[in-house]
N, C-alpha and C positions, 0 to 999 in steps of 0.2 A: 504493500500500500504506500509506504514512504517513497519507494522507488518510482512508482507511478506518479505520485504527487510532485516529485522533483522534476520528472520529465515534463509534466504538464506546466509547471512554473517556467521551465526553460523555454518551452514552446510558446507560451503566452508572452514571455519577455521578448522573444524574437519577433512575434507578430506585432506587439505594441510598437517596438522601435521601427520595424519595417513600414508599418502604416504611417507613422508620423513622418518618416523621411520621404516616403513616396508622395504623400500629399504635398510636402514642401517642394519636391522636384517638379511636380506638375504646376504648382504656383509659380515657381521661378521661371520655368520655360515659357509660360504664358505671359508673364510680366515683362520679360526681356531684360538684358543687362546692358548697361551703358557702354561697357568696353568688351563685352563678350566673355568675361571671366568671372565677375562677381558683381554684387548689387550696389556697390559704392561705399559700404561701410568699411570693409577691409577685405583683403584677399582671403578666400576660403570661408567667408561668413555664410551661414545658412539661416535665413529668416524663418522663425517658427512662431506659431500662435501660443498663447498661454496653455491651451489644451494639449498641443503637441509637446510643449515643454514638460507638462505634467506626465504624459505618457513616457517620454524619454527618461524623466527622473525615476519613475517607478521601475522601468525595465533595467536601467543602468544600476539602480540601487540593488535590485535583486542579484544581478550579475556580480556586482562588487562584493556583496555579502558572501556569495558562494566562493569567490576567488579574489581576495584583496589585491593580488598582483595583476589583475586585469587593468592595466594603465588606461586603456581606452574607455572602459566603463566608469572608472573613477573620475576621469576627465569630464565625461558627459554629465555625470551627477553633479560635479562642482559647478559647471557652467549653467545648468538648468535650475539650480536652487540658490545661487549665491548673489543675486542682484543687489539686495539691500546691503549685504556685507561689503560688496565691492564698492558701492557708493561711499560707505564710511571709510574704507581703506583709501580710496581715491582722494577724499577730502583730507585725510591725515597726511597724505603725500603732498598735497597742494600747500598745506600749512607748514611744511618743513622745507627749508631752503634746498637741502640735498635731494629730498624727495621731489620737489618741484623741478629740479634740473633733470631728474630721471624721467619724469613725465614729458618734459620738453624734448630731450635728446633720444628717448626710446632705445636704450642699449639692449642688446640681446646677448644671452650667455649660451654660446654654441661652441663646438670645437673650432669652427671657422673663425671665431672672434677671440679665441684664447691663444696666447703665446706659450705653448706648453714647454718649449725649451727654456724660456726665461723663467717660468714658474718652477721648473725642475732645478734651476740654478740657485734659487732662493734658499736661504738658510733654514734649517729645521726650526719649527716654531713659528715661522711666518705664515700668515693666513693663506697665501697662494700655494706655498709648499705643502701645507697640511691639507688643503682642498684637493690638490693633485694626488696626494697620498690616499685620501679618501676614495677618489675615483678608481685608483689602481687596486686598493685593497678590497673594495666591494664590487669591482668589475662592473661599474656603471658608467654612463656617458651622458652629458647634458643634452645630447641630440635625441635622446629617447623621449623628451618631453613633447607631447602632442601640441599642435597648433590649436588655438581657440577657434570654435566654429559657431556656437549657439548663443553668444552674448550679443545682445542687440544694441550695443553702444561701442563705438570705436575706442574711446579712451578706457572704458571699463574692461574691454577685451584685452587691452594691453596690461592693465593691472592684474588680471587673471593670468596672463602669460608670464608676467614678471614673477608672480607668486610661484608658478610652477618651476621656473628656472632658478629661483632662489632656494627651492626646497633642498637640494643637495648641499648648498652652502650652509643652510641651517643645520643639516646633519653635522657638518664640520664644526660649526660654532658650538653645537650642543654636545659634540663628542659621541654621537650615536651612530652605530652601524645600521645596515639595512635589513637586519633580521627582524622578526615580528615584534620582539620586545622593543627594539630601537625605534621601529616605525610607530608603535603605539605611543611611546614617550614623546616623539616628535609631534604626533597628532594632538596629544594633550596640550603641548606648548602652542601649536598652531590654532587650536580651538580657542584658547584663552586670548591669543594675540590677534587673530583675524576675525573671529566670529562667523566664519564660513560654515554653513550647515554640514557640508561634506566632512569637514574636520571634526565637528562635534559628533557626527555619526561614527566616524572611525575611532574617535576617542572612547565612545560608549561601547561599541560592539567589538572593537579590536581585542580587548582583554578576553573575550570568549574563546579565542584561539590560543591562549597561553596556558602552559601547565601550571601546577600548583606553586612550584618554586619561583617561576617568573612572575606569577600573579603577586606573590608576596613581595618580591622586589619592586614591582610596579606600585603597589598600594602603600608600601612603607617608606620608599625613598624616591624612586624615579618620578612617580606620578605627582606627588606634592611639589617636588622640585620643579617639574615642567610647568605645572599650573602657576606657581608663584612667579617664575621667571617670565612666562608668557604674559601675565597681567602687567608686570611692572617694567618690562624692557621697552626700549625705544622701538618704533615701528620698523619691522625688519625689511619692509619694502622701500624705506626711505634712505637706504645706504647704497652708495655707488660702489659696490663691491669691486668692480673692475678697476677702480683706482686705489684699492686697499690691499692689493696682493702683497706688497712689501711690509705692511703693518703686521706686528706680531699678533698672533691669535689671542694671547692674554690681554693685550691692550684693547683689541677690538671688543672682546667680551666685556671689559670694564666700561668702555664707551657705551655699549648697548645695555649695560646693567644686567648682564647674564652671568650667573655663577657657573663655575666648572661643574660637571656632573658628579653626583655623589658616589657613583660606581662606574667602573670601566667595563664596557662590553666589547667582546671580540667581533671582528668583521665576519661577514658571510658573503657567499656568492649570489645571494638572492637579490633580485633587482629592486630598486627603491620605488615606492608607490607614492 
């Protein structure tokens, strides 16, 4: 019975997402594009109605719960549920000089924009060297971050994109690997820091996948530490990290008001979500 229920949920999930996207494709083809590639908000944007967003949120949410490492479903869930939180994050960036510069210049964190040789030559303890070590130890790449599609505002879409591309930098700042315990700790921090519903959902449901010893570590040390630091730290999206590679990790943590982690977790080869 449980097996049949799981298959039915998967089927319904696929149907919901497919219907929403098919309706959108028909709408787009009939409306026409000004340049033949997108509707004018930003490249790759898919215009969706509130009902379509709701269907996408439900379908992607079910998929993400079944497999937290489904980057595509986590991305869709974040885009279709985060409008109000994105507005607040955008306003925080606008009210910060460095954040305002980021909104103006729109930097991207990709392999094509990183000078890996220069980062590798930086001393141990520098933010750039520790970030590169994080990528190597956890076998992840910034290019795995999906482009935003379902946010119906160009500036808010960039805020969401910036959040995604800063995620691995946040792992470095918090000293968290990409195993499930590390991801849940980061989600607790992000939930307190950003207010994104996707982060809150991950913070609440992520612990269900942890064993007893890791649950104890989360609730007694990592969780309280992550929540406290997420609430009090400076806006993580208002830091021009690309200009901070040579800064020491310790100094950057102090500037952001982030304490070092209470425990050290080992790296894993699981991809970051």
